[in-house]
C-alpha positions in Angstrom: -6.6 -32.5 -133.8 -4.1 -30.1 -132.1 -0.6 -31.6 -131.2 0.2 -30.9 -127.7 3.9 -30.0 -127.0 5.5 -30.8 -123.7 6.6 -27.5 -122.0 10.5 -27.7 -121.8 11.5 -27.8 -118.1 13.1 -24.5 -117.0 16.7 -25.0 -116.1 17.5 -23.6 -112.8 21.1 -22.7 -112.2 22.5 -23.3 -108.6 23.2 -20.2 -106.8 26.9 -19.6 -106.5 27.9 -18.3 -103.0 31.3 -17.3 -101.9 32.5 -16.5 -98.3 35.3 -14.0 -97.9 36.4 -14.1 -94.3 38.7 -11.7 -92.4 39.1 -9.8 -89.1 38.8 -6.5 -91.1 40.4 -4.5 -88.3 40.1 -2.0 -90.0 38.7 -2.7 -93.5 41.2 -1.4 -96.2 41.1 -0.5 -99.7 42.8 -3.9 -100.2 39.9 -5.7 -98.6 37.4 -3.6 -100.6 39.4 -4.4 -103.7 38.9 -8.2 -103.1 35.2 -7.7 -102.3 34.5 -6.0 -105.5 36.5 -8.5 -107.6 35.0 -11.4 -105.7 31.4 -10.0 -106.2 31.9 -10.6 -110.0 32.4 -14.4 -109.5 29.4 -15.2 -107.4 25.5 -14.7 -107.2 25.9 -14.0 -103.3 29.1 -13.0 -101.5 29.2 -13.3 -97.8 31.8 -11.2 -96.1 32.4 -12.9 -92.8 33.9 -10.8 -90.1 35.7 -13.1 -87.6 35.6 -12.3 -83.9 39.2 -13.4 -83.6 40.0 -12.3 -80.0 43.5 -13.7 -80.2 44.4 -10.9 -82.5 43.1 -8.4 -79.9 41.2 -6.2 -82.3 41.1 -2.4 -82.1 37.5 -2.3 -83.2 34.7 -4.4 -81.6 33.0 -7.1 -83.6 30.0 -5.0 -84.1 32.0 -2.0 -85.2 33.8 -4.0 -87.7 30.6 -5.5 -89.1 29.0 -2.1 -89.6 32.1 -0.6 -91.0 32.3 -3.4 -93.6 28.7 -2.9 -94.4 28.9 0.7 -94.9 32.2 0.7 -96.9 31.0 -2.2 -99.2 27.6 -0.9 -99.8 27.1 -0.4 -103.7 30.4 -1.9 -104.7 29.1 -5.2 -106.0 29.8 -6.1 -109.7 27.0 -8.7 -109.6 26.6 -10.5 -106.2 24.4 -9.7 -103.4 26.9 -8.8 -100.7 26.0 -9.8 -97.2 28.2 -9.0 -94.1 28.0 -11.3 -91.1 29.9 -11.8 -88.0 31.1 -15.3 -86.9 33.1 -16.9 -83.9 33.3 -20.5 -85.0 35.4 -22.6 -87.2 35.5 -21.0 -90.7 34.2 -24.0 -92.5 31.2 -24.1 -90.0 30.5 -20.5 -90.9 30.7 -21.1 -94.6 28.4 -24.1 -94.4 25.9 -22.2 -92.2 25.7 -19.4 -94.9 25.2 -22.0 -97.8 28.5 -21.1 -99.4 30.7 -23.5 -101.3 33.8 -21.4 -101.9 36.1 -19.6 -99.6 37.7 -16.4 -101.0 41.1 -15.4 -99.7 43.2 -12.4 -100.9 46.9 -12.7 -101.1 49.2 -9.6 -100.9 52.6 -11.5 -101.5 54.3 -14.7 -101.8 54.8 -14.9 -98.2 51.0 -15.0 -97.5 50.8 -18.0 -99.8 52.6 -20.4 -97.4 50.2 -19.7 -94.6 47.1 -19.6 -96.7 48.0 -22.9 -98.4 48.3 -24.6 -94.9 45.0 -23.0 -93.9 43.4 -24.1 -97.2 44.6 -27.6 -96.7 43.2 -27.8 -93.1 39.9 -26.5 -94.3 39.8 -29.1 -97.1 40.4 -31.9 -94.6 37.6 -30.6 -92.4 35.2 -29.9 -95.3 36.2 -31.6 -98.6 33.1 -30.2 -100.3 34.5 -26.6 -100.0 36.8 -25.0 -102.4 39.3 -22.2 -101.8 40.1 -19.6 -104.2 42.9 -17.1 -104.0 42.8 -13.4 -105.4 46.0 -11.6 -105.7 45.6 -8.1 -104.4 45.8 -5.3 -107.0 49.3 -3.9 -107.2 48.5 -0.6 -105.4 47.2 -2.6 -102.3 49.9 -5.2 -101.9 51.6 -3.4 -99.0 48.4 -2.7 -97.1 47.7 -4.7 -94.0 45.4 -3.8 -91.2 48.0 -4.2 -88.7 50.3 -1.8 -90.6 47.5 0.7 -90.9 46.8 0.6 -87.1 50.6 1.1 -86.3 50.7 4.2 -88.7 47.7 5.6 -87.0 49.0 4.9 -83.4 52.2 6.9 -84.4 50.4 9.8 -85.8 50.7 9.1 -89.4 48.1 9.7 -92.2 46.2 6.5 -93.1 43.8 8.1 -95.6 45.7 6.3 -98.5 45.0 2.9 -97.0 41.3 3.1 -95.8 38.1 5.0 -96.7 37.4 8.3 -94.9 34.7 7.0 -92.5 37.1 4.3 -91.4 39.8 6.8 -90.8 37.5 8.7 -88.4 36.5 5.4 -86.7 40.1 4.3 -86.1 41.3 7.6 -84.9 38.4 8.0 -82.5 39.2 4.5 -81.1 42.8 5.5 -80.6 41.8 8.6 -78.9 39.6 6.8 -76.5 42.5 5.3 -74.7 45.4 2.8 -75.0 44.9 -0.4 -77.0 
């Protein structure tokens, strides 16, 4: 008589999903550095492009989404990278996309104070969500989108801060009229 063995259940690992929010106006090499590094931590990384009309963005939401998609294509270490727009509370967008972790990039100690407050508010709104901070790589710590736009507005060279396609987009938007 043959002995029947029970098949061992296949262990399924829960998908790890991170959400990296920002305005990305424009996307910089610093943002892309965080995307690459965060993509090594998750199975799926959602890059959430915030509408954020309070910041009066140079680029439309649609332009920013397409720019981030184009510039992040092929950058992943492991995760599937998805780029989405959102105009809700961050925690609502994170939940809607099935993420459990918010990824934030820090350039300097001064960023930490604001980010710690934001993280605390998000924790009170959604205690099940975690926030992780990735320190920007040294060569990108001085890069901020608002500085890039100011350099471009004043005729400076922004090629060291943003990818070439983004340079063209920013310069064409500035040429279209006052911002």
